[in-house]
Legacy VTK file of the C-alpha trace (Angstrom):
# vtk DataFile Version 3.0
C-alpha trace
ASCII
DATASET POLYDATA
POINTS 322 float
-89.357 9.650 32.142
-90.985 12.318 34.097
-91.346 15.729 32.347
-89.986 17.451 35.758
-87.015 16.782 37.621
-87.577 14.635 40.772
-85.332 15.860 43.317
-83.981 12.938 45.579
-81.907 14.163 48.663
-80.699 12.658 51.936
-81.284 14.677 54.964
-82.354 14.371 58.734
-85.605 13.626 59.388
-85.718 16.030 62.369
-85.220 19.126 59.838
-88.621 18.688 58.427
-91.994 18.714 60.435
-94.463 16.152 58.768
-97.193 13.928 59.826
-96.545 10.213 59.807
-98.282 7.888 57.708
-98.065 4.195 57.503
-96.194 3.151 54.360
-96.421 -0.445 54.831
-93.585 -2.844 55.601
-89.954 -2.671 54.305
-88.397 -5.540 52.317
-85.262 -7.614 52.793
-84.034 -9.749 49.936
-80.871 -11.873 49.820
-78.664 -11.156 47.174
-77.429 -14.712 47.302
-80.229 -17.208 46.826
-80.109 -19.473 50.128
-82.203 -20.954 52.505
-80.786 -18.778 55.432
-78.478 -15.835 55.811
-75.026 -16.553 56.734
-72.167 -14.463 57.989
-70.961 -11.857 55.366
-73.895 -12.613 53.106
-75.166 -9.291 51.478
-78.975 -8.364 51.458
-81.082 -5.415 49.826
-83.216 -3.361 52.797
-85.535 -0.750 51.508
-88.855 0.277 50.566
-91.267 0.652 47.809
-92.857 4.238 47.203
-96.029 4.145 44.839
-97.779 7.066 43.367
-94.880 9.528 43.962
-96.641 12.826 41.854
-94.400 14.927 39.442
-92.397 17.689 41.423
-92.673 15.759 44.763
-89.317 15.727 46.780
-88.486 12.239 48.737
-85.958 12.425 51.546
-84.191 9.383 52.491
-82.866 8.774 55.810
-79.136 8.437 56.536
-77.318 6.447 59.152
-74.033 7.294 60.985
-70.786 5.398 60.753
-71.795 3.140 57.878
-74.051 1.097 60.164
-77.582 0.482 59.962
-77.834 -0.811 63.585
-75.399 -2.665 66.015
-73.974 -5.543 64.365
-75.477 -4.709 60.722
-73.006 -2.944 58.276
-73.940 -0.660 55.362
-72.048 -1.922 51.898
-73.663 0.552 49.262
-75.880 3.527 49.827
-79.174 4.243 48.629
-80.056 2.879 45.517
-83.169 4.168 43.488
-85.051 2.083 40.760
-88.119 2.956 38.822
-90.665 0.348 38.835
-93.504 2.275 37.031
-93.638 5.755 35.359
-96.972 6.956 34.329
-98.250 10.425 33.155
-98.444 12.504 36.348
-96.977 9.878 39.023
-94.165 7.325 39.458
-93.391 4.240 41.658
-89.815 4.020 43.187
-87.983 1.339 44.886
-85.333 2.623 47.179
-82.743 0.141 48.666
-79.462 -0.346 50.516
-76.935 -3.158 50.439
-76.278 -4.372 54.144
-74.493 -7.276 55.797
-73.430 -8.727 59.114
-70.184 -10.176 60.269
-71.544 -11.492 63.458
-74.014 -14.321 64.214
-77.342 -13.496 65.882
-80.613 -11.959 65.581
-81.265 -8.072 64.548
-83.964 -5.965 64.431
-83.580 -3.509 61.612
-84.822 0.015 62.060
-87.880 1.406 60.381
-87.246 3.276 57.210
-88.741 6.951 57.289
-89.183 8.700 54.133
-90.082 12.466 54.286
-92.145 13.577 51.244
-93.008 16.959 50.241
-95.716 17.236 47.725
-95.625 19.853 44.835
-98.232 21.835 46.927
-95.719 22.337 49.618
-97.584 19.938 52.102
-95.218 17.465 53.747
-95.467 13.884 55.447
-93.599 11.002 56.315
-93.905 7.388 55.102
-92.903 4.944 57.775
-92.028 1.120 56.815
-91.724 -1.058 59.503
-88.437 -2.536 60.014
-87.679 -6.438 59.441
-85.950 -8.814 61.754
-82.688 -10.465 60.385
-81.353 -13.693 61.666
-77.693 -14.139 60.704
-76.225 -18.080 61.283
-72.881 -19.543 60.597
-72.116 -22.762 59.307
-72.573 -25.720 61.771
-69.578 -27.442 62.985
-69.877 -31.148 64.051
-67.478 -30.985 67.041
-67.422 -34.873 67.122
-66.073 -35.731 63.729
-64.239 -32.121 62.965
-60.453 -32.306 62.500
-58.083 -29.678 61.733
-56.145 -29.912 58.611
-52.798 -28.140 57.719
-52.868 -25.908 54.963
-52.361 -27.646 51.443
-49.525 -26.632 49.449
-49.621 -24.738 45.943
-51.017 -27.128 43.267
-48.321 -27.542 40.512
-49.524 -27.874 36.969
-47.061 -29.467 34.306
-45.857 -26.851 31.714
-47.702 -26.781 28.367
-46.187 -26.121 25.024
-48.148 -23.113 24.547
-47.087 -21.711 27.908
-43.004 -22.301 26.838
-43.820 -20.965 23.391
-43.533 -17.278 23.973
-40.276 -17.908 25.921
-38.827 -20.063 23.191
-39.794 -17.378 20.337
-37.955 -14.909 22.534
-34.996 -16.704 22.746
-34.721 -17.758 19.268
-35.364 -13.831 18.257
-32.460 -12.971 20.476
-30.281 -15.386 19.126
-31.447 -14.363 15.428
-30.684 -10.803 16.246
-27.219 -11.496 17.435
-26.503 -13.473 14.204
-27.411 -10.693 12.398
-25.474 -8.208 13.956
-22.440 -10.480 13.889
-22.833 -10.919 10.298
-23.207 -7.124 9.604
-20.164 -6.568 11.534
-18.360 -9.047 9.754
-19.309 -7.630 6.596
-18.589 -3.993 7.430
-15.002 -5.296 8.675
-14.380 -6.856 5.396
-15.534 -4.159 3.340
-13.458 -1.688 5.478
-10.395 -3.731 5.331
-10.980 -4.254 1.368
-11.111 -0.252 1.293
-7.788 0.139 3.556
-5.759 -2.554 1.841
-3.889 -1.557 -1.049
-4.483 -3.378 -4.128
-1.779 -6.144 -5.071
0.598 -5.478 -7.507
-0.346 -7.122 -11.022
2.692 -9.448 -11.041
1.915 -10.807 -7.590
-1.465 -11.480 -8.857
-0.361 -13.021 -11.968
2.234 -15.419 -10.388
-0.309 -16.549 -7.550
-2.695 -17.462 -10.140
0.060 -19.328 -12.439
1.368 -21.117 -9.223
-1.956 -22.764 -8.778
-1.640 -24.568 -12.268
1.664 -26.367 -11.548
1.842 -30.074 -11.858
0.733 -32.365 -14.514
-2.735 -33.290 -13.135
-4.499 -30.843 -15.693
-2.217 -32.023 -18.799
-5.117 -34.782 -19.336
-7.114 -34.448 -22.699
-10.098 -33.396 -20.598
-8.461 -30.953 -18.520
-6.354 -29.029 -20.810
-8.987 -26.479 -21.391
-8.949 -25.396 -17.909
-5.187 -25.468 -17.856
-4.548 -23.226 -20.960
-7.666 -20.974 -19.825
-5.933 -20.508 -16.680
-2.611 -19.433 -18.181
-4.117 -17.079 -20.692
-6.553 -15.318 -18.241
-3.702 -14.638 -15.798
-1.657 -13.231 -18.742
-4.391 -11.321 -19.990
-5.082 -9.382 -16.816
-1.344 -9.027 -16.060
-1.186 -7.203 -19.723
-4.231 -5.057 -19.066
-2.437 -3.729 -15.914
1.040 -3.591 -17.155
0.537 -2.265 -20.585
-2.525 -0.423 -19.856
-5.123 -1.831 -22.612
-7.950 -3.800 -22.430
-6.450 -7.328 -23.038
-9.136 -9.229 -21.106
-11.674 -8.297 -23.445
-9.780 -8.672 -26.613
-9.052 -11.745 -29.028
-5.621 -13.093 -29.668
-4.962 -11.024 -32.921
-6.309 -7.856 -31.214
-3.808 -8.415 -28.280
-0.683 -8.889 -30.209
-1.749 -6.140 -32.744
-2.184 -3.656 -29.585
1.462 -4.372 -28.067
3.098 -2.830 -31.018
2.557 0.387 -29.678
4.017 -0.718 -26.216
7.590 -1.577 -24.683
6.348 -5.272 -24.821
9.782 -7.558 -25.079
10.314 -8.601 -28.669
11.715 -11.893 -27.425
8.154 -12.824 -26.015
6.059 -11.878 -28.681
6.126 -14.870 -31.074
6.257 -17.607 -27.984
3.400 -15.994 -26.452
1.353 -15.348 -29.659
1.845 -19.236 -30.068
0.753 -20.060 -26.642
-2.351 -17.825 -27.111
-3.358 -19.408 -30.424
-2.549 -22.700 -28.985
-5.038 -22.065 -26.093
-7.731 -20.790 -28.633
-7.567 -24.010 -30.241
-7.702 -26.101 -27.185
-10.781 -24.024 -26.111
-12.826 -23.953 -29.138
-11.504 -26.583 -31.735
-10.912 -29.257 -28.679
-7.385 -29.800 -29.884
-5.244 -32.014 -27.845
-1.623 -30.759 -26.944
1.380 -33.067 -26.304
3.220 -33.252 -23.003
6.243 -31.443 -23.987
4.220 -28.290 -24.864
2.087 -28.655 -21.714
5.515 -28.593 -19.676
6.836 -25.447 -21.637
3.725 -23.496 -21.439
3.553 -22.638 -17.692
7.332 -21.690 -17.266
7.049 -19.294 -20.368
4.240 -17.246 -18.755
6.071 -17.307 -15.597
9.350 -15.941 -17.042
7.297 -13.455 -18.969
5.541 -11.804 -16.041
8.974 -11.995 -14.083
11.110 -10.533 -16.563
8.726 -7.568 -17.472
8.101 -6.863 -14.034
11.866 -6.697 -13.295
12.508 -4.711 -16.347
10.073 -2.186 -15.066
11.826 -2.040 -11.754
14.971 -1.265 -13.378
13.540 1.510 -15.451
12.012 3.237 -12.682
15.258 2.912 -10.661
17.406 4.613 -13.636
14.636 7.375 -13.909
14.792 7.992 -10.020
18.820 8.190 -10.366
18.663 10.658 -13.072
16.257 12.804 -10.991
18.646 12.808 -8.050
LINES 1 323
322 0 1 2 3 4 5 6 7 8 9 10 11 12 13 14 15 16 17 18 19 20 21 22 23 24 25 26 27 28 29 30 31 32 33 34 35 36 37 38 39 40 41 42 43 44 45 46 47 48 49 50 51 52 53 54 55 56 57 58 59 60 61 62 63 64 65 66 67 68 69 70 71 72 73 74 75 76 77 78 79 80 81 82 83 84 85 86 87 88 89 90 91 92 93 94 95 96 97 98 99 100 101 102 103 104 105 106 107 108 109 110 111 112 113 114 115 116 117 118 119 120 121 122 123 124 125 126 127 128 129 130 131 132 133 134 135 136 137 138 139 140 141 142 143 144 145 146 147 148 149 150 151 152 153 154 155 156 157 158 159 160 161 162 163 164 165 166 167 168 169 170 171 172 173 174 175 176 177 178 179 180 181 182 183 184 185 186 187 188 189 190 191 192 193 194 195 196 197 198 199 200 201 202 203 204 205 206 207 208 209 210 211 212 213 214 215 216 217 218 219 220 221 222 223 224 225 226 227 228 229 230 231 232 233 234 235 236 237 238 239 240 241 242 243 244 245 246 247 248 249 250 251 252 253 254 255 256 257 258 259 260 261 262 263 264 265 266 267 268 269 270 271 272 273 274 275 276 277 278 279 280 281 282 283 284 285 286 287 288 289 290 291 292 293 294 295 296 297 298 299 300 301 302 303 304 305 306 307 308 309 310 311 312 313 314 315 316 317 318 319 320 321
């Protein structure tokens, strides 16, 4: 790097009076390595300035209308490249990028660089222009045939090209499924909140109705039969008489009903039913068909009668209030 700033400006040579010095020949290099210059090929055209002292000013020529000469166009402006940098002096290469779109022979103009030395003296470095021959691809008119334009080549789709669209479609389907499940869940939850709870006797009678028939009377199914009957009765008693019958043993249940309006005619039959159920569940006792046939109707009558008595009691109280 030089220690002082090297000022490179672009100005008209006529503005600086200077004596001309022979600077050598300009260079002309193809940017595409070929045996000849074809139409639209780009070339580097410029010169090499050696021994430029520190503090010297080099003025480069400019060309009007982006044309180097008639038929030769300017593609890129001046570019400077440092070739050597020693203490006190520097070697530079200045080049333009040019091209031509017309076949023919051209004489490129001389390159004149105005140089102002650090002591104020000026001179002009003149680099001789180079000839340029631009050719085109030769066409054999005897064998040349004009062909129609070829259509666009179609390539088969690959799985890698289809995969992003497939993932997108599956993502949309999955998202729609999730939305549907969420909406369905919220509707069910809202319906469960809005729907009033069913009366205890309705729930009990529905569960008892599922046990009808003698298919569950077989010895290997009696446990399911009696568990279903007593579980339905426990749930009904817990709601009807407001005590924790579902978590109580048989003895605890019939001890707790002494403080309720439990109908006396059902105490012994139901106690016997619950105890039989315990023997079936825990002692693997087998019950005869007569007792099986009586057990379910007993439970149904108990639920129906107690519910009806509760309705009659409420009706009488309402009449008294009126």
